[in-house]
N, CA, C and O atoms as CSV, one atom per row, in Angstrom:
chain,resi,resn,atom,element,x,y,z
A,1,MET,N,N,156.657,97.657,141.924
A,1,MET,CA,C,157.698,97.892,141.118
A,1,MET,C,C,157.685,99.432,140.853
A,1,MET,O,O,156.642,99.921,140.419
A,2,ASP,N,N,158.738,100.208,141.075
A,2,ASP,CA,C,158.769,101.673,140.880
A,2,ASP,C,C,159.183,101.862,139.404
A,2,ASP,O,O,160.196,101.300,138.988
A,3,LEU,N,N,158.402,102.663,138.578
A,3,LEU,CA,C,158.647,102.928,137.272
A,3,LEU,C,C,159.809,103.769,136.952
A,3,LEU,O,O,160.501,103.655,135.940
A,4,VAL,N,N,159.971,104.654,137.934
A,4,VAL,CA,C,161.163,105.723,137.817
A,4,VAL,C,C,162.486,104.892,138.066
A,4,VAL,O,O,163.481,105.093,137.370
A,5,SER,N,N,162.468,103.990,139.040
A,5,SER,CA,C,163.788,103.238,139.175
A,5,SER,C,C,163.986,102.308,137.953
A,5,SER,O,O,165.126,102.148,137.517
A,6,LEU,N,N,162.967,101.712,137.400
A,6,LEU,CA,C,163.122,100.796,136.185
A,6,LEU,C,C,163.737,101.649,135.180
A,6,LEU,O,O,164.800,101.302,134.666
A,7,VAL,N,N,163.104,102.846,134.824
A,7,VAL,CA,C,163.684,103.671,133.771
A,7,VAL,C,C,165.068,104.101,133.988
A,7,VAL,O,O,165.854,104.132,133.041
A,8,SER,N,N,165.435,104.454,135.239
A,8,SER,CA,C,166.814,104.816,135.657
A,8,SER,C,C,167.764,103.700,135.379
A,8,SER,O,O,168.843,103.970,134.851
A,9,PHE,N,N,167.452,102.441,135.695
A,9,PHE,CA,C,168.336,101.324,135.583
A,9,PHE,C,C,168.475,100.943,134.013
A,9,PHE,O,O,169.560,100.616,133.532
A,10,VAL,N,N,167.353,101.010,133.306
A,10,VAL,CA,C,167.527,100.806,131.920
A,10,VAL,C,C,168.316,101.872,131.187
A,10,VAL,O,O,169.094,101.587,130.276
A,11,PHE,N,N,168.099,103.078,131.598
A,11,PHE,CA,C,168.887,104.185,130.918
A,11,PHE,C,C,170.288,104.054,131.329
A,11,PHE,O,O,171.118,104.200,130.432
A,12,SER,N,N,170.725,103.799,132.558
A,12,SER,CA,C,171.999,103.517,132.899
A,12,SER,C,C,172.671,102.378,132.056
A,12,SER,O,O,173.755,102.516,131.490
A,13,GLY,N,N,172.005,101.381,132.036
A,13,GLY,CA,C,172.450,100.177,131.131
A,13,GLY,C,C,172.722,100.590,129.694
A,13,GLY,O,O,173.729,100.278,129.059
A,14,LEU,N,N,171.644,101.375,129.224
A,14,LEU,CA,C,171.783,101.951,127.830
A,14,LEU,C,C,173.028,102.851,127.592
A,14,LEU,O,O,173.686,102.763,126.555
A,15,LEU,N,N,173.308,103.669,128.536
A,15,LEU,CA,C,174.476,104.554,128.495
A,15,LEU,C,C,175.696,103.646,128.540
A,15,LEU,O,O,176.649,103.913,127.808
A,16,GLY,N,N,175.735,102.501,129.418
A,16,GLY,CA,C,176.899,101.678,129.362
A,16,GLY,C,C,177.113,100.949,128.170
A,16,GLY,O,O,178.248,100.674,127.782
A,17,GLY,N,N,175.883,100.558,127.450
A,17,GLY,CA,C,176.099,99.926,126.130
A,17,GLY,C,C,176.594,100.814,125.093
A,17,GLY,O,O,177.346,100.413,124.205
A,18,ILE,N,N,176.166,102.077,125.193
A,18,ILE,CA,C,176.499,103.196,124.254
A,18,ILE,C,C,178.155,103.335,124.442
A,18,ILE,O,O,178.885,103.281,123.452
A,19,ALA,N,N,178.630,103.497,125.637
A,19,ALA,CA,C,179.972,103.723,125.980
A,19,ALA,C,C,180.827,102.509,125.484
A,19,ALA,O,O,181.900,102.722,124.920
A,20,SER,N,N,180.350,101.200,125.695
A,20,SER,CA,C,181.072,100.092,125.325
A,20,SER,C,C,181.106,100.070,123.796
A,20,SER,O,O,182.160,99.694,123.282
A,21,SER,N,N,180.165,100.397,123.062
A,21,SER,CA,C,180.015,100.273,121.639
A,21,SER,C,C,180.962,101.345,121.058
A,21,SER,O,O,181.708,101.081,120.115
A,22,LEU,N,N,180.916,102.540,121.633
A,22,LEU,CA,C,181.765,103.678,121.131
A,22,LEU,C,C,183.220,103.284,121.272
A,22,LEU,O,O,183.993,103.499,120.339
A,23,LEU,N,N,183.633,102.713,122.406
A,23,LEU,CA,C,184.981,102.392,122.747
A,23,LEU,C,C,185.504,101.249,121.800
A,23,LEU,O,O,186.690,101.232,121.472
A,24,TRP,N,N,184.657,100.342,121.384
A,24,TRP,CA,C,185.100,99.293,120.526
A,24,TRP,C,C,185.065,99.647,119.081
A,24,TRP,O,O,185.659,98.929,118.277
A,25,ALA,N,N,184.366,100.775,118.666
A,25,ALA,CA,C,184.291,101.145,117.298
A,25,ALA,C,C,185.654,101.647,116.873
A,25,ALA,O,O,186.342,102.354,117.608
A,26,LYS,N,N,186.031,101.251,115.635
A,26,LYS,CA,C,187.423,101.525,115.126
A,26,LYS,C,C,187.322,102.803,114.244
A,26,LYS,O,O,188.246,103.614,114.186
A,27,ASP,N,N,186.159,102.941,113.561
A,27,ASP,CA,C,186.037,104.052,112.665
A,27,ASP,C,C,184.462,104.350,112.597
A,27,ASP,O,O,183.655,103.740,113.298
A,28,TYR,N,N,184.136,105.273,111.749
A,28,TYR,CA,C,182.659,105.785,111.621
A,28,TYR,C,C,181.792,104.645,111.018
A,28,TYR,O,O,180.593,104.574,111.288
A,29,SER,N,N,182.366,103.816,110.256
A,29,SER,CA,C,181.424,102.834,109.698
A,29,SER,C,C,181.039,101.711,110.710
A,29,SER,O,O,180.072,100.975,110.516
A,30,ASP,N,N,181.813,101.626,111.748
A,30,ASP,CA,C,181.481,100.600,112.841
A,30,ASP,C,C,180.235,101.193,113.606
A,30,ASP,O,O,179.400,100.429,114.090
A,31,ILE,N,N,180.126,102.477,113.705
A,31,ILE,CA,C,178.983,103.116,114.364
A,31,ILE,C,C,177.681,102.899,113.640
A,31,ILE,O,O,176.617,102.970,114.256
A,32,LYS,N,N,177.729,102.638,112.360
A,32,LYS,CA,C,176.524,102.376,111.578
A,32,LYS,C,C,176.215,100.874,111.424
A,32,LYS,O,O,175.283,100.503,110.710
A,33,SER,N,N,176.993,100.020,112.089
A,33,SER,CA,C,176.888,98.593,111.909
A,33,SER,C,C,175.903,97.953,112.924
A,33,SER,O,O,175.537,98.545,113.939
A,34,PHE,N,N,175.522,96.771,112.602
A,34,PHE,CA,C,174.550,95.973,113.440
A,34,PHE,C,C,175.259,95.819,114.895
A,34,PHE,O,O,174.592,95.993,115.915
A,35,TYR,N,N,176.531,95.511,114.946
A,35,TYR,CA,C,177.148,95.254,116.167
A,35,TYR,C,C,177.057,96.385,117.120
A,35,TYR,O,O,176.935,96.168,118.326
A,36,PHE,N,N,177.113,97.615,116.618
A,36,PHE,CA,C,176.986,98.807,117.450
A,36,PHE,C,C,175.647,98.933,118.027
A,36,PHE,O,O,175.553,99.326,119.189
A,37,VAL,N,N,174.631,98.656,117.371
A,37,VAL,CA,C,173.251,98.684,117.821
A,37,VAL,C,C,173.018,97.561,118.753
A,37,VAL,O,O,172.287,97.703,119.733
A,38,ARG,N,N,173.687,96.315,118.447
A,38,ARG,CA,C,173.435,95.235,119.313
A,38,ARG,C,C,173.970,95.504,120.681
A,38,ARG,O,O,173.409,95.092,121.696
A,39,GLY,N,N,175.128,96.244,120.678
A,39,GLY,CA,C,175.753,96.551,122.032
A,39,GLY,C,C,174.860,97.456,122.847
A,39,GLY,O,O,174.700,97.269,124.053
A,40,ILE,N,N,174.290,98.420,122.195
A,40,ILE,CA,C,173.358,99.373,122.851
A,40,ILE,C,C,172.147,98.713,123.423
A,40,ILE,O,O,171.715,98.960,124.549
A,41,ILE,N,N,171.561,97.761,122.488
A,41,ILE,CA,C,170.290,97.037,123.053
A,41,ILE,C,C,170.690,96.121,124.200
A,41,ILE,O,O,170.038,96.141,125.244
A,42,LEU,N,N,171.708,95.342,124.048
A,42,LEU,CA,C,172.111,94.481,125.081
A,42,LEU,C,C,172.505,95.246,126.409
A,42,LEU,O,O,172.327,94.770,127.531
A,43,GLY,N,N,173.048,96.461,126.160
A,43,GLY,CA,C,173.249,97.317,127.430
A,43,GLY,C,C,171.996,97.580,128.236
A,43,GLY,O,O,171.927,97.409,129.453
A,44,ALA,N,N,171.013,98.008,127.468
A,44,ALA,CA,C,169.748,98.254,128.028
A,44,ALA,C,C,169.071,97.061,128.675
A,44,ALA,O,O,168.418,97.155,129.715
A,45,ILE,N,N,169.267,95.895,127.982
A,45,ILE,CA,C,168.731,94.603,128.598
A,45,ILE,C,C,169.556,94.328,129.889
A,45,ILE,O,O,169.019,93.864,130.896
A,46,GLY,N,N,170.761,94.603,129.829
A,46,GLY,CA,C,171.627,94.394,131.049
A,46,GLY,C,C,171.204,95.208,132.146
A,46,GLY,O,O,171.092,94.710,133.266
A,47,GLY,N,N,170.944,96.493,131.912
A,47,GLY,CA,C,170.409,97.359,133.000
A,47,GLY,C,C,169.123,96.946,133.464
A,47,GLY,O,O,168.849,97.162,134.644
A,48,TYR,N,N,168.234,96.347,132.671
A,48,TYR,CA,C,166.940,95.908,133.188
A,48,TYR,C,C,167.070,94.627,134.070
A,48,TYR,O,O,166.396,94.414,135.078
A,49,LEU,N,N,168.067,93.767,133.534
A,49,LEU,CA,C,168.280,92.603,134.369
A,49,LEU,C,C,168.916,92.920,135.701
A,49,LEU,O,O,168.603,92.301,136.718
A,50,TYR,N,N,169.795,93.872,135.687
A,50,TYR,CA,C,170.275,94.369,136.974
A,50,TYR,C,C,169.188,94.969,137.940
A,50,TYR,O,O,169.218,94.821,139.162
A,51,PHE,N,N,168.270,95.631,137.281
A,51,PHE,CA,C,167.138,96.118,138.066
A,51,PHE,C,C,166.298,94.977,138.720
A,51,PHE,O,O,165.690,95.139,139.777
A,52,LEU,N,N,166.308,93.911,138.073
A,52,LEU,CA,C,165.410,92.689,138.640
A,52,LEU,C,C,166.212,92.064,139.661
A,52,LEU,O,O,165.602,91.440,140.528
A,53,MET,N,N,167.612,92.124,139.722
A,53,MET,CA,C,168.345,91.455,140.632
A,53,MET,C,C,169.200,92.222,141.527
A,53,MET,O,O,170.081,91.623,142.143
A,54,HIS,N,N,169.023,93.660,141.693
A,54,HIS,CA,C,169.949,94.456,142.413
A,54,HIS,C,C,169.746,94.246,143.830
A,54,HIS,O,O,168.666,93.880,144.292
A,55,THR,N,N,170.799,94.480,144.534
A,55,THR,CA,C,170.820,94.306,146.102
A,55,THR,C,C,170.942,95.628,146.719
A,55,THR,O,O,171.010,96.647,146.031
A,56,GLU,N,N,170.972,95.638,147.971
A,56,GLU,CA,C,171.224,96.831,148.855
A,56,GLU,C,C,172.626,96.925,149.287
A,56,GLU,O,O,172.935,96.931,150.478
A,57,TRP,N,N,173.464,96.999,148.340
A,57,TRP,CA,C,174.957,97.278,148.676
A,57,TRP,C,C,175.084,98.742,148.860
A,57,TRP,O,O,174.162,99.548,148.738
A,58,ASN,N,N,176.370,99.024,149.180
A,58,ASN,CA,C,176.660,100.520,149.427
A,58,ASN,C,C,176.976,101.154,148.038
A,58,ASN,O,O,176.893,102.378,147.939
A,59,LEU,N,N,177.299,100.474,147.063
A,59,LEU,CA,C,177.602,101.107,145.725
A,59,LEU,C,C,176.296,101.619,145.160
A,59,LEU,O,O,175.258,100.974,145.305
A,60,PRO,N,N,176.339,102.803,144.503
A,60,PRO,CA,C,175.216,103.327,143.869
A,60,PRO,C,C,174.753,102.506,142.757
A,60,PRO,O,O,175.517,102.186,141.846
A,61,ASN,N,N,173.503,102.148,142.799
A,61,ASN,CA,C,172.972,101.045,141.827
A,61,ASN,C,C,173.056,101.748,140.373
A,61,ASN,O,O,173.249,100.984,139.427
A,62,GLY,N,N,172.949,102.908,140.145
A,62,GLY,CA,C,173.078,103.447,138.790
A,62,GLY,C,C,174.506,103.193,138.245
A,62,GLY,O,O,174.633,102.916,137.053
A,63,VAL,N,N,175.531,103.268,139.015
A,63,VAL,CA,C,176.869,103.023,138.530
A,63,VAL,C,C,177.055,101.640,138.279
A,63,VAL,O,O,177.705,101.320,137.284
A,64,VAL,N,N,176.523,100.655,139.126
A,64,VAL,CA,C,176.627,99.293,138.759
A,64,VAL,C,C,175.821,98.894,137.657
A,64,VAL,O,O,176.220,97.970,136.949
A,65,ALA,N,N,174.571,99.550,137.374
A,65,ALA,CA,C,173.874,99.169,136.201
A,65,ALA,C,C,174.646,99.680,134.992
A,65,ALA,O,O,174.637,98.996,133.968
A,66,PHE,N,N,175.311,100.823,135.032
A,66,PHE,CA,C,176.105,101.230,133.949
A,66,PHE,C,C,177.229,100.291,133.592
A,66,PHE,O,O,177.466,99.978,132.425
A,67,ALA,N,N,177.893,99.864,134.594
A,67,ALA,CA,C,178.933,98.881,134.431
A,67,ALA,C,C,178.491,97.591,134.018
A,67,ALA,O,O,179.240,96.908,133.319
A,68,PHE,N,N,177.317,97.153,134.378
A,68,PHE,CA,C,176.648,95.792,133.902
A,68,PHE,C,C,176.271,96.015,132.517
A,68,PHE,O,O,176.492,95.118,131.703
A,69,GLY,N,N,175.689,97.180,132.124
A,69,GLY,CA,C,175.340,97.428,130.671
A,69,GLY,C,C,176.507,97.471,129.718
A,69,GLY,O,O,176.440,97.071,128.556
A,70,TYR,N,N,177.695,98.035,130.346
A,70,TYR,CA,C,178.937,98.109,129.594
A,70,TYR,C,C,179.492,96.700,129.338
A,70,TYR,O,O,180.031,96.421,128.267
A,71,ALA,N,N,179.349,95.811,130.345
A,71,ALA,CA,C,180.005,94.472,130.142
A,71,ALA,C,C,179.024,93.422,129.618
A,71,ALA,O,O,179.449,92.334,129.229
A,72,PHE,N,N,177.768,93.711,129.598
A,72,PHE,CA,C,176.840,92.649,129.237
A,72,PHE,C,C,176.915,92.040,127.795
A,72,PHE,O,O,176.541,90.890,127.568
A,73,LYS,N,N,177.432,92.897,126.811
A,73,LYS,CA,C,177.671,92.463,125.472
A,73,LYS,C,C,178.769,91.343,125.455
A,73,LYS,O,O,178.697,90.320,124.773
A,74,ASP,N,N,179.769,91.669,126.279
A,74,ASP,CA,C,180.962,90.636,126.317
A,74,ASP,C,C,180.551,89.511,127.115
A,74,ASP,O,O,181.072,88.427,126.854
A,75,ILE,N,N,179.652,89.587,128.103
A,75,ILE,CA,C,179.282,88.449,128.851
A,75,ILE,C,C,178.391,87.525,127.909
A,75,ILE,O,O,178.630,86.317,127.894
A,76,ILE,N,N,177.420,88.028,127.158
A,76,ILE,CA,C,176.609,87.343,126.286
A,76,ILE,C,C,177.515,86.696,125.176
A,76,ILE,O,O,177.311,85.529,124.841
A,77,ASP,N,N,178.483,87.420,124.623
A,77,ASP,CA,C,179.370,86.857,123.606
A,77,ASP,C,C,180.219,85.707,124.139
A,77,ASP,O,O,180.439,84.702,123.462
A,78,GLY,N,N,180.681,85.885,125.355
A,78,GLY,CA,C,181.419,84.672,125.940
A,78,GLY,C,C,180.573,83.391,126.217
A,78,GLY,O,O,181.001,82.250,126.040
A,79,ILE,N,N,179.319,83.706,126.674
A,79,ILE,CA,C,178.393,82.569,126.814
A,79,ILE,C,C,178.162,81.811,125.487
A,79,ILE,O,O,178.306,80.594,125.375
A,80,VAL,N,N,177.785,82.659,124.477
A,80,VAL,CA,C,177.536,82.066,123.195
A,80,VAL,C,C,178.708,81.410,122.604
A,80,VAL,O,O,178.551,80.360,121.981
A,81,ASN,N,N,179.918,81.960,122.751
A,81,ASN,CA,C,181.073,81.171,122.220
A,81,ASN,C,C,181.373,79.896,123.060
A,81,ASN,O,O,181.907,78.936,122.503
A,82,ALA,N,N,181.062,79.852,124.332
A,82,ALA,CA,C,181.227,78.621,125.031
A,82,ALA,C,C,180.177,77.609,124.780
A,82,ALA,O,O,180.500,76.424,124.853
A,83,VAL,N,N,178.934,77.939,124.486
A,83,VAL,CA,C,177.897,76.995,124.397
A,83,VAL,C,C,177.595,76.573,122.903
A,83,VAL,O,O,177.262,75.419,122.630
A,84,LEU,N,N,177.722,77.524,121.987
A,84,LEU,CA,C,177.350,77.260,120.612
A,84,LEU,C,C,178.166,76.080,120.022
A,84,LEU,O,O,177.566,75.246,119.345
A,85,PRO,N,N,179.497,75.961,120.237
A,85,PRO,CA,C,180.119,74.755,119.647
A,85,PRO,C,C,179.637,73.384,120.214
A,85,PRO,O,O,179.851,72.357,119.571
A,86,LYS,N,N,178.973,73.360,121.443
A,86,LYS,CA,C,178.463,72.156,121.876
A,86,LYS,C,C,177.241,71.719,121.126
A,86,LYS,O,O,176.951,70.524,121.080
A,87,PHE,N,N,176.502,72.648,120.528
A,87,PHE,CA,C,175.315,72.312,119.789
A,87,PHE,C,C,175.540,72.215,118.305
A,87,PHE,O,O,174.632,71.788,117.592
A,88,THR,N,N,176.632,72.565,117.824
A,88,THR,CA,C,176.886,72.462,116.397
A,88,THR,C,C,177.867,71.320,116.103
A,88,THR,O,O,178.522,70.848,117.032
A,89,ARG,N,N,178.001,70.840,114.816
A,89,ARG,CA,C,178.756,69.681,114.523
A,89,ARG,C,C,180.219,70.024,114.479
A,89,ARG,O,O,181.014,69.119,114.228
A,90,LYS,N,N,180.658,71.275,114.704
A,90,LYS,CA,C,182.088,71.524,114.578
A,90,LYS,C,C,182.787,71.000,115.854
A,90,LYS,O,O,182.422,71.394,116.962
A,91,THR,N,N,183.647,70.242,115.721
A,91,THR,CA,C,184.397,69.679,116.869
A,91,THR,C,C,185.865,69.993,116.554
A,91,THR,O,O,186.304,70.083,115.408
A,92,GLU,N,N,186.545,70.145,117.617
A,92,GLU,CA,C,187.958,70.398,117.541
A,92,GLU,C,C,188.681,69.030,117.664
A,92,GLU,O,O,188.438,68.254,118.589
A,93,ILE,N,N,189.565,68.780,116.701
A,93,ILE,CA,C,190.388,67.464,116.831
A,93,ILE,C,C,191.825,67.799,117.229
A,93,ILE,O,O,192.467,68.672,116.645
A,94,ARG,N,N,192.296,67.095,118.215
A,94,ARG,CA,C,193.610,67.356,118.649
A,94,ARG,C,C,194.502,66.342,117.832
A,94,ARG,O,O,194.278,65.143,117.667
A,95,THR,N,N,195.587,67.103,117.348
A,95,THR,CA,C,196.518,66.293,116.563
A,95,THR,C,C,197.784,65.917,117.299
A,95,THR,O,O,198.462,64.951,116.951
A,96,LYS,N,N,198.110,66.742,118.386
A,96,LYS,CA,C,199.404,66.436,118.897
A,96,LYS,C,C,199.014,65.911,120.415
A,96,LYS,O,O,198.081,66.398,121.054
A,97,ARG,N,N,199.832,64.885,120.882
A,97,ARG,CA,C,199.662,64.381,122.144
A,97,ARG,C,C,200.553,65.086,123.145
A,97,ARG,O,O,201.553,65.675,122.736
A,98,ARG,N,N,200.267,65.061,124.360
A,98,ARG,CA,C,201.096,65.792,125.420
A,98,ARG,C,C,202.309,64.944,125.552
A,98,ARG,O,O,202.243,63.722,125.419
A,99,GLY,N,N,203.392,65.559,125.806
A,99,GLY,CA,C,204.637,64.805,126.157
A,99,GLY,C,C,205.505,64.608,125.000
A,99,GLY,O,O,206.649,64.183,125.167
A,100,ARG,N,N,205.046,64.885,123.833
A,100,ARG,CA,C,205.877,64.592,122.600
A,100,ARG,C,C,206.396,65.950,122.001
A,100,ARG,O,O,207.096,65.951,120.989
């Protein structure tokens, strides 16, 4: 495992997380929030995960690690929102039937 490549991928993911968090921040108070820091940390984790599973495509791996770090927070949020209701007692009750 090459340490320079590892640091490069994690740094690219970190930059993607920073870019994502900055674009989603509405004002300065959002920058000081937990969700801003969470986006940065998840971006770095996304860059590391991409380092573990990168392939030899023609795309520059640093660019793909940046994009993966940018989108990783949204990927995790989507997975949590899909899986969490299955493990909690909150169930959705349908009140309308189709065709009526």
